N, C-alpha and C positions, 0 to 999 in steps of 0.2 A: 200181281206179284211185282215187288220192287225190282228195279233194274239191277243187273248183275254188278255194275260198277259200284253201286251203293254198298255192295257187300264184298269189296276187295278184301281179301282175307289178311291184309296187313294194313293197319292204319299207321299213318306216318306222322312223325313229329321231327322236323329238321332242326338240328342244333347247329351251333356254329363250329365248323371245322371237321376234317376227314376222319374223325372218330370221336366218340363221346368220351370225354374224360372229365375230370374235374372234381373238386371237393372243396370244402372250406366254408360253407355258409356261415357258421357261427364263429365269432371272434370278439375280442375286446372292443373292436371298432364298429361293431354292428349297431345301427340305430336302435334305440329302445323300442319295445313293442308299443304300438299306438294304433288308434283308429281315427282316421281323418286328421291325424297330426295332433289331436288334442284329447284323445281318449274316447271319442264318441264316434259311433257309426254314422255315415252319411247314407241314410236309407230314404231315397227319394226317386222320383221319376221325372222325365221331361214332359210332363203333361200326359203321362200314360194312364191306362185304365186303372181306376181304383174301385174296390168292391163297394157296392151300395148295400148289400145284405150280408153281414158277417156270417150268417148261417149258410151261405152259399159260396164260401170262400175256403181256401186251403192254405196249407203251410208247406214250404219247400225249404229243406235244410240239408247241409252237408259240409264237406271239408275240401278246401283246395290245398294240395300238398306240393311243396316245391320239390322239383326233381333232384335226385341225389347229386351232390358235388356242385350245386349251383350257389352263386353268391351275387351280390349287387354292389355297384359303386355307392359308397356311403354319402356322396354329395351330388345327387343327380339334379337335373333342372326342374324337377317337379316340386313346386313350392309347398305342396301339401305333405310331401314325404318327410319323415324324420331325417335329420342331417347330422353327420359327424364329418368335419372337414378332413380331407386327405391331400391337401394342396402343397405340402412340403415334406421333406424326408422325416422330420420329427413327428409328423402326423400320419405317417404311413399306415394304411389299413392292413391289418393282419389277415392273410389268406391261408387257407389250407392248400394241400397239394395231393391230388390234382384238383382242378377247379375250372368251371365255366362261369364267367362273370359278365353281366351286362352293365354297361357304363355310359357316361355322357361326358364329353369334353368340348370346350369351345375356346377359340382364340379371341373372341370378341363378345360383347353383350348382344342379346337378342332383341333389345328395344321393345320388350313387351312387359311392362312393369306389372300389369295385373295378373298375368298368367305364368310368368317364368321367374325362377329363383335367380338366375344369372342374367337379368335383363339389362343391367347397366355396365357390367364388366364380365370378362370371360372366366371360365373354369378351365384354365389353360394347362393345369398339371394335376394328374391323379397319381398318387404314390402308393405303392403296396409293398409289404414286407412278407417274405416267405422263404422257406428252405427249398432248395432245388437239387436235383441229382444230375450228374454228368449225362449228357445225351438227351435230356428232356427237350421237348419242343414247346415253344411259347409262340402263340399266334394271335395277332391283333387283326380284327376285321372291322373295316370302316364302312358303316352302313349308308352314309350319305355321300359316298365317293362319286365324283362326276368324271366319267371317262374322257369326255371332251374338254374338260377343264380340271385336270387332276390336282392342281394346286388350290382349287376353290375350297374344298373341305379336306384338310390334310392332317393326319395324326401320325406321330412317330413313336417308336417304342425303344426304350433304353433300359439296359440292365447294369446295375452297379453292385460292386461289393458293398457289404453292409457298412464297412468302416471307411469307405472312400467314395463319397458322392461327387467329388470333383473330377473324377475320371471315369467316364462311362464304360471304358473298355481297356483298362490297364491289363485285366485278365479276362473280364467278361466280354460280352458282345453288345452291339447296338445295331439297329437297322434304320435305314432311311430310305424306304421304298417309295415308289410312286404308283401304287396299285391299290385295289380295295382291300388287300391283306398284306401284312408284314409279319415276319417270323424271325425267331432267334432259336438257336440251338445252344443249350447250356454247356459251357466248356468243361466245367468240373463241379463236383458237388460242393455245396456250401450254403451259407445264409446270404440272401441278396435283397436289394431294393429294386423294384421294377417301376419304371415311370412311363405313363402314357402322356405324351405332350401334344397339345393342339398347336399346330404350326399355322394353320389358316382355317377359317370357317367354323362351322358348328356341325357336330355329328354324334349320333349314338354309336357305340362300338361294342364288340364282344371280344373278351380276352379269354383265351383258352390255354391252359397249361396241361399238357399230357404227361403221363408218367413214364414215357419212353420216347425216343426219337421217332418222329413220324416222317418216314421217307416218302410217304404217299403224297405229301404236300410240297409244293414248290416254295423253297425258302427265299426270302428277300435277300439281296446282297447284304452281308453283315461284316462289321469290322472284325469279327471273330473268324471270318473266312480267310483262307490263304490266297491272297491275291497281291499283285505288284502295286504298292502305293504309288499314286500319281499316274497310273496307266489306265486307259479305257479303250475298249474296242467299240467302234462306232460304225454302224451301217446307215448311210444317208439315203434319203429317198432320191436325191440327185446330188451330183458332185458338189461339195461346198466351195465357196469362193475363198480366196485368201483373206479377204476382209472379215468373213464370218469366222474363220479360224482364229484370226488375231483378236477378234472381239471376245472370244471365249478363252484366249490364251492357250490354244491347243497347238501342240507341235507334232506333226506327223513323224512317225519313226519307221525304220525299215525301208524296204524298197517301195516303189510306186504301187498304188493300188491297181489291180488288174482292170477293174471296171470303174475306178475313180470314186467308188461309194463305200467300200468296206476297208477299214484301215485301223491300225493301232496308233494311239496318240498318247503324248505325255502332257500333263498339266505344266505349263511353262514356269509358273512360279515355284513349283516343286522340283523342276528340272534344273533350275538355276543353282549355282554353287552357293554354299552358305546356308544359314537357317532359312526356312520358308517364310514368306511374307506373313504378317499378322493377318489372321482370318477371323471372322466373327465366331467360328466354331470354338475358338479358344476361350471365349467368354463363358460358355456353358460347360467347358471341360478344362478348367484351369490347371488341373494336376496331370493331365494326359501327357505322355512323353511324345517326342517328335515323331516316332514311327506311327503311334496311334493317331496323332493329329493329321498326319499325311493320309492315312486311310480314311478317316472321317471326312477330310477335305475332298478326297476322291469320290466318296459316296454322295456328298452334297452336290458336286458337279454332275454326277450321274443323274441325280434327281432332276436337276434343271434341264439336262439334255433330254430326259424322257418326256418332258413337257413341251419340247421344241417340235413343232409340226414338220420341220425339215428332217427329223431323225426317224428312221425306220425302227431301229433298236440300238441300245447301248448297254454294255455290260463291263464289269471289271475284267481285267486280264488275270484269270484264275491260274494258280499254279497247281499242276496235277502231279501225282506220284503214283507209282505202280501199286495196284491193288486188285483184289478179286471181288467184284461186286456180286452180292447175292441175287439170285433170280426171284422175281415177283416179291418185291419188298414188303407188300402188305399181307403176304401169306401167313406170316407169323402171328397176325391178329385174327386169322380165320380158325379160331379154336374149334369151330363146329365141324371142320373136316377131320380133325384129330379125334374128336369124340366118337366118330363113326368109323375110325380106322381106315380112312381114305389113303393116307400115305402108304400104309402096308399094301393096300389094293393096287396102288400105282406101281409097286414093284412087280406086279404080275401083268397089268395092262394099263395103259393110259388112254384106252379107247380106240376108236377107229372112225375114219371119215366115211366109212360105209354105213355108219349108224347115225340117223338124224333124229333129233328130239324136237318135236313141234311145241312151241310155247304159245298157247292161246292166251292173250293178255291185252295190254294197252298198246302193243306195238313195240318198236325198237328204235333206239338212237343209234343209227348205223355208223355214225362218224366216230363212235367211241373206239379208241385204239385197241382195246381188249376184245373187239369183235373182228379185227382184221383177219380175213381168211376163214372165219368161223361161221359165216351165215350162208344158208342156201336161200334161193329166191322164196319169198313168202307172199302174203296176200293180205289185203285189208277187206274184211268181210262186214264192216259196219255199213248197213244198208241205209240208215237215216243220215242224210247229208249234214243236218244240223248237229247231230251227235258226233259225227265223224270229225268235224272240225277242220277238215282239209279241203272243203269246197265241193265234195262230191260224195257219192255212195261208194259201193264196193269198187276196188281197183287193185292193181297189182303192186302197190307201194305200201308196205306195212310200217313205214316211218311213223313214229309217234309224234304228233304235233303238239302234244300236251293235253291233259284232260281237265286241268284246273280243279283237281279233286281236293286240293288244300286251299286255304284262303289265299287267293291271288297266286297260287303256285300249282304246279302239276306233280303228280305222284311218281312218274317214271317207273311205275310198278313193273311193267314188262321188261324194261332194261335191267332192272335189278334181278328179277327171276332168271332171265336168260344168262346173266353172268354167273350165277351159281351153277347152272347146267353146264355151261361150256365156255367161260371166258378164256381168252388166249392165255396159255400158261407156259411158264418157264421162259419168259421173254424179257426178264429183268425189269419188268414194269408192272405196276398195278397189283391186281389180285390174281388168284388162281381160280380155275373152274374145276368142277368135279370130273368132267371129261376133257382131258387135254386135247384129244384128237376128235372128239365127237363134234358133230355139226348141229347148228341150231336153225330151225325153220320158224321165223317170227310170223305169227298169224294174229291180226288185230281184230278183236271182238269187243273191246271195252273202250268207249269214247267219253265225250264230255258229259253226256247224260246217262252213262252206263252202257249196258249191253242187253241183249235178250237171247232167249233160248234158240230162236230161229237162226240168228247169225252164228251163234256158237255151234249149232248143228252143222251148218254149212262149212265152217272151218274144220270141224272134225272130219267131215267127208273128204274135204280137200287133202288134209294131212294123210289120210289113209289111201289116197289115190282113187277115191270113188267120185261118181258124178255129183256135181254141185253147181250152185248158181254162177260161179265164175266162168263156167264153160271150159275149164281147163283143169289139168291135174299136174302135180309136180313131177319133174323128171325122176326124182328119187323120193319115194314116199317116206314118211316118218316111221321109225320103229317104236317110238315112245311118244305119247302126247301128255304134256303137263298142263293142268288147269288149276291155276291159283285164283279161283273165283268161286262164287257159289250163291245160292239163295234157298229159300225155304219151300219153294214150289217144285213139285215133281213134274217134269215135262216128258211126255211120251215121245215127242219129236226128237229131243236130245237123246233120250234113252235108245231109240231106234238107231240113230246115227252112231252112237257109241258101240252098240252091239254089232253093227256091221263092220265098224273099224276093228273091233277085237277079232272078228272072224277073219280079217285080213292079216292077223298076226301082230297087231299094234297093241302095246302095253299101255294101259290107261291109268293115269295118276292124277289125283285131285286133293286139294287142301280141305281139311275137315272143318275149318271155321274157327272164329275167334270170339265166340260169345260165352265161353265157359259154360256150355249147355250140352245136354244130351239130345237136343232136338236135331233130327237129321238135316243135313245141308246137302244140296244137290249141285253139281253132279257127283260129289264124293260118295254119297250114300246110294248111288245108282248101281245096278247090277253090272258086274264085270269091271268096276273101277276100284283101284287101290286107294283107300282113304288114309290120309297121313295126318296124324296129330302132331303137336309140337312139344319139344322138351327144351329145358334151359341148360346152362353150362354144367350143372350138377346132374344132368340126365334125369331130372325130375319133370313132372308135368308142368309146362309153362302155365302161368296163372290165367291166361286168356283162352287156352286151348279147349276146343270142344272134345267131347268124349261120347261113348256109346258103343253098343254092340256092333255097329257098322264100321268102326275104326279098325283098320288092318295093321298098321304099324306106326311107329313114331320116329321122328327125325328132328334134328335141331332147328328150332324156330327162334330161339333167343329170348332174352328178357331185358329190355332196355332200362328197367328200373333197378337193375342189380349190377354189381361188379364182383361176381363171385370168385373170379380168379385174381382179384386185386391187382390187375395190371393197369388200372387207371382209365379204362375204357368201359363204357356200358356194354353189357353182354348181348349185343345184337348180332345179326348175321351180316357180315361185310361182303359187299359185292359192287358191281358196276352201277353207276348212277349218272345223273345229269345236273350240272350247275346252271341255273338260269338267272339272268339279270334283265333289267329293263322290261319288266312285265312279261318275261318269257321270250323276248325278241332276240336276246343274245344267249346262246347255249354253248356249253363246253363240257367235255367229259370230266367226270369226277367219280368218287367212290363214296358209298354211304353204308351205314349199319341200320338195318331195319329189323323188326320183329313181326312174327305172325306165322300161322300155318301156311301162308303163302310162301314163306321162306323155307319151311320144312319140306314142302312138296317137291321143289326142284332138286333137293338133295337125293330124294328117292329116284326121281327121273334120271338124274345123272348117273347114279349107281346102276340102274337097270340098263342104261346105255353101255356101261362098262361090261356088264354081263353079256349083252348081245354081241359085243366086240369079241369076247372070249369064245362064245358059242352062237354063231349067227342063226342056228336052227332053233334057238330057244323060243318057246311059244308063251303066250299069256297063261295057258294052263300049266305049263312047266313052272313058271314063276309062282303061281298060286300054290302048287304042291310043295315047292321048296319053302315058301313062306310058312305054310301050315306045319311043316315038319321042323321049323325052328332053325333052318339052315341059312337064313338071310338076316337073322336078328339076334340080339342079346336079350334074353327074357328079363323084363322089368315088371314091377307090381306083382299082382297075384300070379301064381304059377300057371303057365300056359297063356291062352288068350284072355285078355281082360278089356274092359271098356275104355281104359285110359290109354294104354300103350298098344292095344291090339296084340299082335304076336311078339311085340318087343321093340327095342330100339334098333334101327337099321345098323347093320355091321357090313361095311363095304368089303372088307377083306374076306369074311365068311361068304359073302355073296358071290364074289368073283371066283372063289374056290369052288363053290357049289355049281357054278356055271360050267365047270369042266376042266379046270387046270389046277393041278396040285402044286404046292410051293416046293421049290428046290432048295431054299435057304431057310434058316431059322428066322422067325419074326418075333421080336420082343415087344411086348406091350405092357402098359401099366393101367391099373384101375384103382383110383382115378388117374387121368392123364397128367394132372398137375396137382400138387399139394398146396392148398390155399389156407393159410393159418389165419387170415384176416387180422383183426385187432385183438382177439381174445384167446384163440385156441393155442394150446401148447403141445398137443400130441395128435397125430393123425396116422392112420394105417393105410398101406398101399399094397396091392397085389401085383407082383411082377410075374408075367406069364410068357411062355413061348408058344405062340399059336401057329408056328410054321414047322419046318422040317425038324425032326427030333435029333439035332446034332449040336446043341449048344448047352452050356452050363456056366454058372458063375465061377469066376477064377479067384475070387477073394472077397473080402469084406467091402460093403458099400462105402463110398468115400464122400463125406460132406464137402460142399463147395464153399462154405462160409463158416466162421467160428460160431455164429449164432445158431447154426444147426448143431445142437449139442449132442445128439445121440441118434444112431440108426441101429436097431436091433431086430433080429429075426424072431418072428412070432410063431409061424408055422410054415416050414419050407420042406421041399422034397430033397432027395439025394443030389439033385443037380442045382440046388439053391433057389429054385423058383417057389414062390409062395408069398406069404404075407409078412410085411416088415412094418415096424412102428418107428416113426420119425418124430423126434422131439426138438423143440426150439427153446431158446432162452433169450428174453428181451432185456435182460439186465444190462445197464449201462448203454443202452441204445437210445438214440435220439428219435424224435417223432419223424415219421416218413414211411415210404414204401420200399421194401427191400426185395430183391430178386436174386436167387441163386439156384443151385441144383444139387442133387445127389447122383453120383456116378456109380452105376452097377457094372463092375468089370466082368467081361465075358470071355469065355473060350468058344471058338467056333463061329463067332460073329462079332460085330462092332460093339463097343461098350454102350450101355443104355444110359441116357441122360434124362433124369426126372426133374422137371422144373419145380422150384419151390418158391412161393411168394409169401411175404410176411408184411404186416402193417404194424407200426408202433404208434400208439396214440396215448401219451401219458397225461394229456390235459393241456389247457391253454389254447389249443386250437381244435375246434370241432370239425368233424368231417361233414357236419350237418348241411341242411338245405335252407336256402334263403332266396326267395324270388323277388325281394324288394317290397315296395309299397304297392299293393294290388288294389285294383278297382274290380269289383265283382258285379256283373250286370245281369239282371233278369230280363230276358228278351222275349217278347211276344211274337210268335211266328204267325204270319198271315200269307196269303197268296192273292193279293189284291189285283194284280195284273193277269192272273189266270194262266201263268206260264208253267205252272207245276213246280216252280222253285220258290222256296220260302223267302219271304221278306221279313225283316226283323225290326221291331220297335223296342227301344229300351224303356221299360216301365218302372224299374227299380234300380238303385245303385247303392253299393256298399263300398267303403274304402278301408283297408286294413293293413297293418304291419304285423309282424310276429317275431318271436325269439326262439321258436322251436320248429320252424318249417311247416307249420300247419295254420291255415287260415279258415276258421269256422265261419259259416254264413247261415242266415235264416231270413226268409221272406215270408211274412204272414199276410193274411187277407188277400191272397191271390185268387182272382176269379178263374173259373174253369176255362180251359182253352189249351192251345199248344204253345209250349215255351222251350227256350234253350237258356243255357247259362254260359257266360263267357267271363273269364278272369284274366287280367293282364296288367302290366305296369305301363307307365307313361314317362319313361326316363327323359325323353326330349321335350316333354311338356307341350306337345302340339295338340293336345286335346283328344287324341285317339290312342287306344290301347292296341297291343299286339302288332306294332310296327316291327320290322326287322331289328333284332338286337334287344327287343323287349320281351319279358316273360309273357307267356300266353298259355291258356288252357281252355277247354270247351267241353260242354256236356249237352246232349249225348254225343259220343264219338265212336264207340266201338260197335254200334248197331246199324240197322238198315236205315234208320230215320235220322233226319236232321233237326228234329224237335221231339219233345215228349208230351203226351197228353196229360194234362193235370185235371183229373176228375176226383182226386182224393189227395190226402197229405202224402208228400214224398220226403223221405228221410234218408240219411246216410248216403247221400250222393257224394261221389268222389271225382275230383278233377286233379290232374297233374299239371302244374305250371312249369314251363321249361323255356329256355332261351332258344332262339332261332336265328340263323344267319344265312345270307345268300351264298357264302363260300363254304359252308360246311358240307362234309361228306358223311354226316351221320344223321340218323333219323330214328324215331322210335314209334312204337305202336302199342296199343293195349287193347284187350278185349273186354267185354262186359262193360261195367260202369266206371272203371278206373282208367282214365285216359286223358291225354292232353292234345288230342288231334285237333288241328286247325280245320275249320270248315269253310266252304266257299261262300262266305257271307260278306256283306258290305263292311267297309271300315267302321269300327265301333267307336262312336264318339262318346266321351264322358262329359258329365256336367260338373263344373268347378263350383264347390260350395262357396258362398260369399263369406 
């Protein structure tokens, strides 16, 4: 049986930035479709195996699809890729909105005439044209950023009004950060030019434009920010000398620093009477007014100070105003909670610290701030030291050291799952968890080379307070066990452990699997375990989700290939995550969107914990009975239990009610929770219901929040106004873009209900399409020459292709029998390797147990998704079955340049 980690029920694809957004592939500036730059395929190998007997060879064919909302810099460093210059405002590359774009910029030539397009001079400016909305987030990630030499490879980001490229920030914003990412918040809606400028060095980059303000990301200091021009707050590592301050023309202000190290300073040339001294920044912003120039000058000085080894940190002197900050800023993007009525359930209970959910997974990143005070002592049950990756076998530290499940990256799977169960909530930071007050017990069972049923059984026994190999039991046993892993083999050892845990009153929950198959996956299909399948934003079966008569219920697992709510983010499940740099040696907390039944299962576990908070005496048998009677779910699919949704979609509000507490107040809900008209629909219906106390009614006609919501009419309503309404929209005279508004249903007896409404206008000229750039598609022969059980790969064939419709077809003929994989990726920086950070990448197979596929017959209709990836992103995706873009733990993939 393959190891359990090979079957993590969420495959991951990290994109650049804290949420997937983006659109715009097709445009007038897209390079024309080509193959190897001249209309021909490059189908060759690096001396790989070629068939000697055509009768004993096979054909492999399929399609690489660019992920939605992706686009590519039209003048990368790859000399084989088609080129459309975008080096000045008049050549600005037209982008859609939202978009995730991979690019390349350089302040100097690369001195490699044979291999690089920009070998003799730099590609110092990339210009883009697009429409933006107020509050949108624009983020630039620099992939070759050097922490110890931050000015070695440095890119800056500037936003200009379309009619004024001489002043970067007369109204708009510009950033001049000195970190691996920089960001801008759009100050007001309009048409803009965006510039990526190479200040020093050479680097690939990812540019992401979200369709709304992303408060989950730390913004770079921006000219658009409200701060005092010419003032900086500096904390020195040691008290500065007078000579050092004079050399930087810094004037201390205010009283003496208490420790001599933290103090406010004025830039001397800006503090002097009269106009400021001429500064080089004026050359690139000749039309900027004095106030804007002073702010730009301040940020330029900030950048230089950030690179000074004597400086601990430096920041602008921001001006603050009274405001009420919302709690958990990323909660608004957690659509998956609203789909199962968790907010209504929280009106009854937010959980209890007396209820512990054990998360059996890859471990936990304990330093994440959204786990502060939320973890009980856990354990590491990985008995194989090599697989454990922490230098020993089982121990009392469940910290996840990284599993390297992705190419040169770790999955941080357990951290994401744990966040859905019980991230710290209502703390004005990050995401929300299903159980505000529930506790999480991290138990590590999946390591570098996976896991096994014996280790999993020991963790189950520990969680339930039963004797196990650790020789100890927790002070407080778990009330719920979540298992977001699985395999195709039934284990009696694991079944026995689960049965004994259930006998102790522990509720057992497991993910159903991501193979789009009815083949049973264990432990989900084991006796006494609640198997959870996955749904998407529309409460329909997720395309990867398993099904079968062993599935008990469904919960949101997400679909990263879609943006069904038209909010500019892919519809994944957003939760806690880990950002890693320097090969995993530098870790920091972040947030990411993933998809899979691994993400669905913790929703159920979190809700069961809420039920046990309401009724501590609730048993697994009680929950089974409530589930079978329909009191925990909303029926979907065929009436009653069916193979896709089991007893239906999890309903948290119904569940906590069923646990023993009746509502005292009305609870108004809508089905669907959001009206999403996308780019084509003009009418949608919604059902407004009161599922709480029967003391509310509509007090008047629904109120549209925007003029483009042309009509709201009752279709079938009761005497209190609850029922079905039809909402219509009118796109006449609207410009291209994404629009967000609401319909307000006025209420008596409770607060008015606000129904979100989203609309996309796309009249032509800009496609929302997909473009992953010029791709190299490699046929990789898998071997295990060193006998370590991990596949080694040899490139035996190579194709190179561009496209104008987001699809890259491929065909390899004459393939000898054996084990193979396929990788597709771009080489924007022209270093001869695909799939570097910031470059498009896809892999096959990715959603199954294997890291290669046996070719003993023709294989057709294979499907890969090519998507961008960034160190700094907080988003990721997964897919089941054959359609996926998962990165595999394979060596760097070198390509052959055709002569």
